C-alpha positions in Angstrom: -23.6 -9.4 -6.5 -25.5 -6.3 -5.6 -29.0 -5.6 -7.1 -28.5 -3.7 -10.3 -31.2 -2.0 -12.5 -31.9 -3.9 -15.8 -31.0 -0.6 -17.7 -27.5 -0.5 -16.0 -27.0 -4.1 -16.9 -27.9 -3.3 -20.6 -25.4 -0.3 -20.6 -22.7 -2.6 -19.1 -23.2 -5.4 -21.6 -23.0 -2.8 -24.5 -19.8 -1.3 -23.1 -18.5 -4.8 -22.5 -18.9 -5.6 -26.3 -17.2 -2.4 -27.3 -14.3 -2.9 -24.8 -13.9 -6.3 -25.9 -13.6 -5.5 -29.6 -11.2 -2.6 -28.8 -9.4 -4.4 -26.0 -9.8 -1.5 -23.7 -11.3 -3.2 -20.6 -9.0 -1.6 -18.2 -9.5 2.0 -19.8 -13.2 1.6 -19.4 -13.0 0.4 -15.8 -10.5 3.3 -14.9 -12.5 5.9 -16.5 -16.0 4.9 -15.4 -14.4 4.6 -12.0 -13.5 8.3 -12.2 -17.1 9.2 -13.4 -18.6 7.1 -10.8 -16.7 8.8 -7.9 -18.0 12.3 -9.4 -21.7 11.1 -9.7 -21.4 9.6 -6.2 -20.4 12.7 -4.6 -23.6 14.2 -2.9 -23.0 17.8 -4.1 -22.1 16.8 -7.7 -25.0 14.4 -7.7 -27.4 17.3 -6.7 -26.1 19.6 -9.4 -25.9 16.9 -12.2 -29.6 15.9 -11.2 -31.0 19.4 -10.9 -33.7 20.4 -13.5 -32.7 24.0 -12.9 -29.3 23.6 -14.5 -29.3 23.4 -18.2 -27.9 20.2 -19.9 -25.2 22.1 -21.7 -23.9 23.5 -18.3 -24.0 20.0 -17.0 -22.0 18.7 -19.9 -19.5 21.4 -19.3 -19.2 20.5 -15.7 -18.6 16.9 -16.7 -16.0 17.9 -19.2 -14.3 20.1 -16.5 -14.3 17.6 -13.8 -13.3 14.8 -16.0 -11.1 16.3 -18.9 -8.9 13.1 -19.6 -11.7 10.8 -20.5 -11.5 9.0 -23.8 -14.0 9.8 -26.6 -16.0 6.6 -26.2 -16.5 7.2 -22.4 -17.3 11.0 -23.1 -20.0 9.9 -25.6 -21.4 7.3 -23.1 -21.6 10.0 -20.4 -23.2 12.4 -22.8 -25.8 9.7 -23.7 -26.6 9.0 -20.0 -26.8 13.0 -19.4 -29.2 13.3 -22.4 -31.4 10.4 -20.9 -30.9 11.8 -17.3 -29.4 8.5 -16.2 -26.1 9.8 -14.9 -26.8 8.2 -11.4 -26.6 4.8 -13.1 -22.7 5.1 -13.5 -21.8 3.2 -10.3 -24.1 0.4 -11.2 -22.8 0.3 -14.8 -19.3 0.2 -13.5 -20.1 -2.7 -11.1 -21.8 -4.8 -13.7 -19.1 -4.1 -16.3 -16.5 -5.2 -13.6 -18.4 -8.5 -13.1 -18.4 -9.2 -16.8 -14.8 -8.4 -17.2 -13.9 -10.6 -14.3 -15.9 -13.5 -15.7 -14.2 -13.0 -19.0 -10.8 -13.1 -17.3 -11.7 -16.2 -15.1 -11.5 -14.1 -11.9 -13.7 -14.4 -8.7 -13.7 -11.5 -6.3 -14.2 -13.0 -2.9 -14.9 -10.8 0.2 -13.0 -12.3 3.2 -13.6 -11.2 6.7 -11.2 -12.3 9.4 -10.9 -11.6 13.1 -7.3 -10.1 12.5 -5.4 -8.9 9.3 -4.2 -11.7 7.3 -0.4 -12.4 7.0 1.0 -13.2 3.6 1.0 -17.0 4.1 -2.6 -17.1 5.4 -3.6 -15.0 2.5 -1.9 -17.3 0.1 -3.6 -20.3 1.8 -7.1 -18.7 1.7 -6.7 -17.8 -1.9 -5.6 -21.3 -2.8 -8.5 -23.0 -0.9 -11.0 -20.6 -2.4 -9.6 -21.1 -5.9 -9.9 -24.8 -5.5 -13.4 -24.5 -4.4 -14.5 -22.1 -7.1 -12.4 -23.3 -10.0 -11.4 -19.6 -10.7 -8.6 -17.3 -9.9 -9.4 -15.6 -6.8 -9.0 -11.9 -5.8 -9.6 -11.2 -2.2 -11.3 -8.1 -0.9 -10.4 -8.2 2.8 -12.2 -6.9 5.9 -11.5 -7.4 9.6 -14.2 -8.0 12.3 -12.8 -8.9 15.7 -16.1 -10.2 16.7 -15.4 -13.3 14.6 -13.0 -14.4 17.3 -11.0 -16.5 14.7 -11.3 -18.3 11.5 -12.6 -16.8 8.0 -16.1 -15.8 6.6 -15.8 -15.7 2.8 -18.6 -14.2 0.5 -18.5 -15.5 -3.0 -21.3 -13.7 -5.0 -24.3 -14.4 -2.8 -22.9 -17.4 -1.2 -21.4 -17.1 2.3 -18.9 -19.7 3.7 -18.7 -19.2 7.4 -15.6 -20.9 8.9 -15.5 -18.5 11.9 -15.3 -19.4 15.5 -18.4 -17.3 16.0 -20.2 -19.0 13.3 -19.1 -22.6 14.7 -20.3 -21.5 18.3 -23.7 -20.3 16.9 -24.2 -23.6 15.0 -23.2 -25.5 18.3 -25.7 -23.5 20.4 -28.6 -24.0 17.8 -27.7 -27.8 17.7 -27.7 -28.0 21.5 -31.1 -26.0 21.8 -32.6 -28.4 19.2 -33.4 -25.6 16.6 
């Protein structure tokens, strides 16, 4: 998991409680995702962070850019705007996603392979990682031809290197006596 501020973590935990009680996990994820895209845009970020632009104008910009947000998400963004913490939205979203995944028994695993996975290979990798973690697994796939072959899986901060490149590096270190 990426490093997140304690403030973003507290916001995400509060939202998680609200979303849990209202059974609106997916709504919060979708809507905060939209807000995250907006505040991550360099031009929008500059405007929303500018002290020269009045808060009321920033609120109007948010309303115009994100008109379909639910009232709870609008209130949350208004709170962040008042506290000048809109840049935290991507971190809040990330932590909220982590909490919801944990609640649903889902582990996101970043898998890097030398070539794109075929359906059967994907199913095998998912089954093996699910057996190893004890969780349902959702793959986030990447391709790095430099791996030569095999798979590198990142589960949280743990890396499982089953790549040919990794095996060659370990063999080279063993032969060198390191």
